[in-house]
MOPAC internal coordinates of N, CA, C and O (Angstrom, degrees):
PM7 1SCF
backbone

  N    0.0000 0     0.00 0     0.00 0    0    0    0
  C    1.4368 1     0.00 0     0.00 0    1    0    0
  C    1.5135 1   108.40 1     0.00 0    2    1    0
  O    1.2310 1   121.63 1   -33.49 1    3    2    1
  N    1.3257 1   114.48 1   146.51 1    3    2    1
  C    1.4523 1   121.60 1   177.27 1    5    3    2
  C    1.5154 1   107.88 1  -138.83 1    6    5    3
  O    1.2310 1   120.86 1   -47.65 1    7    6    5
  N    1.3188 1   115.96 1   132.35 1    7    6    5
  C    1.4595 1   121.76 1   179.74 1    9    7    6
  C    1.5078 1   107.08 1  -131.58 1   10    9    7
  O    1.2310 1   120.39 1   -64.01 1   11   10    9
  N    1.3116 1   116.86 1   115.99 1   11   10    9
  C    1.4593 1   118.99 1  -176.91 1   13   11   10
  C    1.5069 1   112.50 1  -164.61 1   14   13   11
  O    1.2310 1   121.63 1     0.70 1   15   14   13
  N    1.3133 1   114.49 1  -179.30 1   15   14   13
  C    1.4532 1   122.06 1  -177.88 1   17   15   14
  C    1.5169 1   112.82 1   -67.28 1   18   17   15
  O    1.2310 1   121.49 1   -20.59 1   19   18   17
  N    1.3021 1   114.76 1   159.41 1   19   18   17
  C    1.4597 1   123.12 1   179.77 1   21   19   18
  C    1.5259 1   109.43 1   -71.85 1   22   21   19
  O    1.2310 1   119.88 1   -71.08 1   23   22   21
  N    1.3335 1   117.83 1   108.92 1   23   22   21
  C    1.4616 1   122.30 1  -175.64 1   25   23   22
  C    1.5323 1   112.75 1   -62.57 1   26   25   23
  O    1.2310 1   118.52 1   129.68 1   27   26   25
  N    1.3359 1   120.43 1   -50.32 1   27   26   25
  C    1.4622 1   118.68 1   178.27 1   29   27   26
  C    1.5327 1   112.29 1   -60.56 1   30   29   27
  O    1.2310 1   120.50 1   145.63 1   31   30   29
  N    1.3051 1   116.66 1   -34.37 1   31   30   29
  C    1.4687 1   119.94 1   177.73 1   33   31   30
  C    1.5218 1   111.92 1   -65.57 1   34   33   31
  O    1.2310 1   120.57 1   142.97 1   35   34   33
  N    1.3276 1   116.51 1   -37.03 1   35   34   33
  C    1.4683 1   120.98 1   177.84 1   37   35   34
  C    1.5221 1   110.82 1   -65.97 1   38   37   35
  O    1.2310 1   120.72 1   138.75 1   39   38   37
  N    1.3297 1   116.22 1   -41.25 1   39   38   37
  C    1.4664 1   119.59 1   177.49 1   41   39   38
  C    1.5267 1   110.65 1   -65.00 1   42   41   39
  O    1.2310 1   120.59 1   142.59 1   43   42   41
  N    1.3111 1   116.48 1   -37.41 1   43   42   41
  C    1.4640 1   120.69 1   178.31 1   45   43   42
  C    1.5312 1   110.39 1   -62.12 1   46   45   43
  O    1.2310 1   120.66 1   134.71 1   47   46   45
  N    1.3451 1   116.34 1   -45.29 1   47   46   45
  C    1.4610 1   120.33 1   178.48 1   49   47   46
  C    1.5294 1   111.15 1   -62.88 1   50   49   47
  O    1.2310 1   120.27 1   140.71 1   51   50   49
  N    1.3309 1   117.09 1   -39.29 1   51   50   49
  C    1.4645 1   120.22 1   178.27 1   53   51   50
  C    1.5241 1   110.40 1   -62.49 1   54   53   51
  O    1.2310 1   120.26 1   141.96 1   55   54   53
  N    1.3228 1   117.11 1   -38.04 1   55   54   53
  C    1.4630 1   120.74 1   177.56 1   57   55   54
  C    1.5118 1   111.93 1   -65.50 1   58   57   55
  O    1.2310 1   120.52 1   139.57 1   59   58   57
  N    1.3276 1   116.61 1   -40.43 1   59   58   57
  C    1.4648 1   120.72 1   178.11 1   61   59   58
  C    1.5246 1   109.97 1   -64.14 1   62   61   59
  O    1.2310 1   120.49 1   136.13 1   63   62   61
  N    1.3342 1   116.67 1   -43.87 1   63   62   61
  C    1.4653 1   120.40 1   178.43 1   65   63   62
  C    1.5230 1   110.67 1   -61.28 1   66   65   63
  O    1.2310 1   120.52 1   136.10 1   67   66   65
  N    1.3337 1   116.61 1   -43.90 1   67   66   65
  C    1.4588 1   120.83 1   179.56 1   69   67   66
  C    1.5227 1   110.71 1   -59.95 1   70   69   67
  O    1.2310 1   120.60 1   136.92 1   71   70   69
  N    1.3205 1   116.45 1   -43.08 1   71   70   69
  C    1.4589 1   120.54 1   178.31 1   73   71   70
  C    1.5150 1   112.22 1   -62.05 1   74   73   71
  O    1.2310 1   120.27 1   138.61 1   75   74   73
  N    1.3250 1   117.10 1   -41.39 1   75   74   73
  C    1.4587 1   120.52 1   179.51 1   77   75   74
  C    1.5275 1   111.16 1   -65.79 1   78   77   75
  O    1.2310 1   120.45 1   141.47 1   79   78   77
  N    1.3360 1   116.74 1   -38.53 1   79   78   77
  C    1.4672 1   120.44 1   178.35 1   81   79   78
  C    1.5226 1   110.22 1   -67.22 1   82   81   79
  O    1.2310 1   120.24 1   138.02 1   83   82   81
  N    1.3309 1   117.15 1   -41.98 1   83   82   81
  C    1.4620 1   120.46 1   179.79 1   85   83   82
  C    1.5321 1   112.20 1   -66.86 1   86   85   83
  O    1.2310 1   120.59 1   156.26 1   87   86   85
  N    1.3253 1   116.48 1   -23.74 1   87   86   85
  C    1.4647 1   120.42 1   177.08 1   89   87   86
  C    1.5230 1   112.45 1   -84.25 1   90   89   87
  O    1.2310 1   120.46 1   177.78 1   91   90   89
  N    1.3546 1   116.73 1    -2.22 1   91   90   89
  C    1.4592 1   119.80 1   172.61 1   93   91   90
  C    1.5152 1   116.23 1   113.61 1   94   93   91
  O    1.2310 1   119.09 1   177.27 1   95   94   93
  N    1.3127 1   119.34 1    -2.73 1   95   94   93
  C    1.4615 1   119.96 1   178.48 1   97   95   94
  C    1.5232 1   109.71 1   -72.95 1   98   97   95
  O    1.2310 1   121.21 1   -32.99 1   99   98   97
  N    1.3271 1   115.30 1   147.01 1   99   98   97
  C    1.4588 1   120.17 1   179.20 1  101   99   98
  C    1.5306 1   109.07 1   -80.56 1  102  101   99
  O    1.2310 1   120.13 1   -47.26 1  103  102  101
  N    1.3279 1   117.36 1   132.74 1  103  102  101
  C    1.4667 1   119.97 1   179.71 1  105  103  102
  C    1.5283 1   113.11 1   -56.87 1  106  105  103
  O    1.2310 1   120.12 1   146.63 1  107  106  105
  N    1.3254 1   117.38 1   -33.37 1  107  106  105
  C    1.4680 1   120.87 1  -179.31 1  109  107  106
  C    1.5242 1   111.86 1   -67.63 1  110  109  107
  O    1.2310 1   120.21 1   157.75 1  111  110  109
  N    1.3308 1   117.20 1   -22.25 1  111  110  109
  C    1.4630 1   121.13 1  -178.40 1  113  111  110
  C    1.5258 1   112.83 1   -88.22 1  114  113  111
  O    1.2310 1   119.91 1   169.59 1  115  114  113
  N    1.3267 1   117.77 1   -10.41 1  115  114  113
  C    1.4600 1   121.19 1  -178.39 1  117  115  114
  C    1.5294 1   110.18 1   -79.05 1  118  117  115
  O    1.2310 1   120.06 1   -40.43 1  119  118  117
  N    1.3215 1   117.50 1   139.57 1  119  118  117
  C    1.4633 1   119.75 1  -179.96 1  121  119  118
  C    1.5342 1   111.82 1   -72.65 1  122  121  119
  O    1.2310 1   121.36 1   -27.27 1  123  122  121
  N    1.3195 1   115.00 1   152.73 1  123  122  121
  C    1.4674 1   120.77 1   175.24 1  125  123  122
  C    1.5207 1   107.53 1   -82.65 1  126  125  123
  O    1.2310 1   120.31 1   -49.50 1  127  126  125
  N    1.3145 1   117.02 1   130.50 1  127  126  125
  C    1.4590 1   121.00 1  -179.85 1  129  127  126
  C    1.5206 1   109.63 1  -122.80 1  130  129  127
  O    1.2310 1   121.75 1   -31.99 1  131  130  129
  N    1.3364 1   114.27 1   148.01 1  131  130  129
  C    1.4527 1   120.52 1   177.35 1  133  131  130
  C    1.5185 1   108.96 1  -118.95 1  134  133  131
  O    1.2310 1   121.42 1   -18.09 1  135  134  133
  N    1.3070 1   114.89 1   161.91 1  135  134  133
  C    1.4593 1   119.92 1   177.60 1  137  135  134
  C    1.5238 1   109.73 1   -61.77 1  138  137  135
  O    1.2310 1   120.48 1   -44.63 1  139  138  137
  N    1.3064 1   116.68 1   135.37 1  139  138  137
  C    1.4663 1   120.71 1   178.91 1  141  139  138
  C    1.5268 1   111.03 1  -101.23 1  142  141  139
  O    1.2310 1   120.94 1   168.05 1  143  142  141
  N    1.3171 1   115.81 1   -11.95 1  143  142  141
  C    1.4560 1   120.60 1   179.17 1  145  143  142
  C    1.5280 1   108.12 1  -121.66 1  146  145  143
  O    1.2310 1   120.83 1   -47.44 1  147  146  145
  N    1.3158 1   116.02 1   132.56 1  147  146  145
  C    1.4616 1   120.38 1   175.99 1  149  147  146
  C    1.5262 1   108.72 1  -118.16 1  150  149  147
  O    1.2310 1   121.06 1   -27.23 1  151  150  149
  N    1.3170 1   115.58 1   152.77 1  151  150  149
  C    1.4586 1   120.64 1  -176.71 1  153  151  150
  C    1.5222 1   110.05 1  -125.04 1  154  153  151
  O    1.2310 1   121.16 1   -33.97 1  155  154  153
  N    1.3260 1   115.39 1   146.03 1  155  154  153
  C    1.4651 1   122.42 1   178.25 1  157  155  154
  C    1.5244 1   108.28 1  -116.58 1  158  157  155
  O    1.2310 1   121.04 1   -57.87 1  159  158  157
  N    1.3326 1   115.62 1   122.13 1  159  158  157
  C    1.4535 1   122.23 1   176.69 1  161  159  158
  C    1.5247 1   108.11 1  -114.98 1  162  161  159
  O    1.2310 1   120.54 1   -42.92 1  163  162  161
  N    1.3213 1   116.57 1   137.08 1  163  162  161
  C    1.4615 1   121.50 1   178.09 1  165  163  162
  C    1.5199 1   108.63 1  -126.91 1  166  165  163
  O    1.2310 1   121.12 1   -53.71 1  167  166  165
  N    1.3269 1   115.46 1   126.29 1  167  166  165
  C    1.4552 1   121.66 1   178.09 1  169  167  166
  C    1.5312 1   107.68 1   -94.83 1  170  169  167
  O    1.2310 1   120.46 1   -80.62 1  171  170  169
  N    1.3185 1   116.73 1    99.38 1  171  170  169
  C    1.4630 1   121.76 1  -176.62 1  173  171  170
  C    1.5206 1   112.58 1   -68.92 1  174  173  171
  O    1.2310 1   120.33 1   147.39 1  175  174  173
  N    1.3250 1   116.97 1   -32.61 1  175  174  173
  C    1.4644 1   120.69 1  -179.70 1  177  175  174
  C    1.5322 1   110.33 1   -64.87 1  178  177  175
  O    1.2310 1   120.70 1   135.56 1  179  178  177
  N    1.3227 1   116.26 1   -44.44 1  179  178  177
  C    1.4640 1   120.17 1   178.63 1  181  179  178
  C    1.5182 1   111.10 1   -67.22 1  182  181  179
  O    1.2310 1   120.46 1   139.58 1  183  182  181
  N    1.3339 1   116.74 1   -40.42 1  183  182  181
  C    1.4628 1   120.59 1   178.53 1  185  183  182
  C    1.5336 1   110.11 1   -60.32 1  186  185  183
  O    1.2310 1   120.59 1   137.89 1  187  186  185
  N    1.3180 1   116.47 1   -42.11 1  187  186  185
  C    1.4621 1   120.55 1   179.60 1  189  187  186
  C    1.5301 1   110.77 1   -65.17 1  190  189  187
  O    1.2310 1   120.63 1   138.23 1  191  190  189
  N    1.3348 1   116.40 1   -41.77 1  191  190  189
  C    1.4637 1   120.96 1   179.06 1  193  191  190
  C    1.5324 1   110.98 1   -61.82 1  194  193  191
  O    1.2310 1   120.63 1   142.76 1  195  194  193
  N    1.3389 1   116.41 1   -37.24 1  195  194  193
  C    1.4625 1   120.93 1  -179.78 1  197  195  194
  C    1.5252 1   112.84 1   -84.07 1  198  197  195
  O    1.2310 1   120.42 1   174.94 1  199  198  197
  N    1.3239 1   116.81 1    -5.06 1  199  198  197
  C    1.4549 1   120.82 1   179.57 1  201  199  198
  C    1.5177 1   113.27 1    77.99 1  202  201  199
  O    1.2310 1   120.51 1  -154.48 1  203  202  201
  N    1.3280 1   116.63 1    25.52 1  203  202  201
  C    1.4603 1   121.77 1  -179.47 1  205  203  202
  C    1.5248 1   108.88 1   -98.91 1  206  205  203
  O    1.2310 1   120.94 1   -48.40 1  207  206  205
  N    1.3161 1   115.82 1   131.60 1  207  206  205
  C    1.4628 1   120.89 1   176.48 1  209  207  206
  C    1.5260 1   108.43 1   -98.22 1  210  209  207
  O    1.2310 1   120.88 1   -56.62 1  211  210  209
  N    1.3100 1   115.92 1   123.38 1  211  210  209
  C    1.4654 1   121.43 1   178.41 1  213  211  210
  C    1.5284 1   107.83 1   -89.17 1  214  213  211
  O    1.2310 1   119.66 1   -57.60 1  215  214  213
  N    1.3313 1   118.26 1   122.40 1  215  214  213
  C    1.4656 1   120.01 1   178.98 1  217  215  214
  C    1.5322 1   111.75 1   -61.25 1  218  217  215
  O    1.2310 1   120.63 1   -36.80 1  219  218  217
  N    1.3057 1   116.39 1   143.20 1  219  218  217
  C    1.4589 1   121.85 1  -178.08 1  221  219  218
  C    1.5357 1   112.79 1   -56.83 1  222  221  219
  O    1.2310 1   118.83 1   136.56 1  223  222  221
  N    1.3390 1   119.83 1   -43.44 1  223  222  221
  C    1.4688 1   118.36 1   178.55 1  225  223  222
  C    1.5281 1   113.04 1   -60.52 1  226  225  223
  O    1.2310 1   120.18 1   145.07 1  227  226  225
  N    1.3453 1   117.26 1   -34.93 1  227  226  225
  C    1.4639 1   120.30 1   178.83 1  229  227  226
  C    1.5213 1   110.81 1   -70.30 1  230  229  227
  O    1.2310 1   120.36 1   135.15 1  231  230  229
  N    1.3148 1   116.91 1   -44.85 1  231  230  229
  C    1.4659 1   119.16 1   179.67 1  233  231  230
  C    1.5273 1   111.02 1   -67.33 1  234  233  231
  O    1.2310 1   120.29 1   152.42 1  235  234  233
  N    1.3207 1   117.06 1   -27.58 1  235  234  233
  C    1.4616 1   120.09 1   176.71 1  237  235  234
  C    1.5143 1   113.58 1   -69.99 1  238  237  235
  O    1.2310 1   120.51 1   154.01 1  239  238  237
  N    1.3133 1   116.64 1   -25.99 1  239  238  237
  C    1.4625 1   121.23 1  -179.96 1  241  239  238
  C    1.5288 1   113.50 1   -90.20 1  242  241  239
  O    1.2310 1   120.52 1   170.94 1  243  242  241
  N    1.3175 1   116.62 1    -9.06 1  243  242  241
  C    1.4655 1   120.42 1  -178.14 1  245  243  242
  C    1.5260 1   110.85 1   -67.63 1  246  245  243
  O    1.2310 1   121.41 1   -34.84 1  247  246  245
  N    1.3383 1   114.91 1   145.16 1  247  246  245
  C    1.4577 1   120.01 1   176.21 1  249  247  246
  C    1.5195 1   111.05 1   -75.05 1  250  249  247
  O    1.2310 1   121.09 1   147.03 1  251  250  249
  N    1.3435 1   115.53 1   -32.97 1  251  250  249
  C    1.4647 1   119.35 1   179.08 1  253  251  250
  C    1.5189 1   109.77 1  -148.24 1  254  253  251
  O    1.2310 1   120.76 1   -45.90 1  255  254  253
  N    1.3130 1   116.15 1   134.10 1  255  254  253
  C    1.4511 1   122.74 1   174.50 1  257  255  254
  C    1.5224 1   108.28 1  -107.73 1  258  257  255
  O    1.2310 1   120.55 1   -55.77 1  259  258  257
  N    1.3117 1   116.56 1   124.23 1  259  258  257
  C    1.4579 1   121.39 1   179.69 1  261  259  258
  C    1.5192 1   107.23 1   -99.17 1  262  261  259
  O    1.2310 1   120.63 1   -59.54 1  263  262  261
  N    1.3394 1   116.41 1   120.46 1  263  262  261
  C    1.4715 1   120.20 1  -175.49 1  265  263  262
  C    1.4982 1   111.74 1  -106.89 1  266  265  263
  O    1.2310 1   120.10 1   180.00 1  267  266  265

């Protein structure tokens, strides 16, 4: 299982920051931002190999199930 920030969203924010810096804003003046969306990935194949049963409600809430 992996639970973390939205990777494409983080890259998008980095691009916006880069654009603002290239337009002349000082990096020290830019606000610190955190990911607002988190994603849950569950690797069912690995869970099965380890003998772990993933509860149905948890797998239903996952953003991606890897089989």
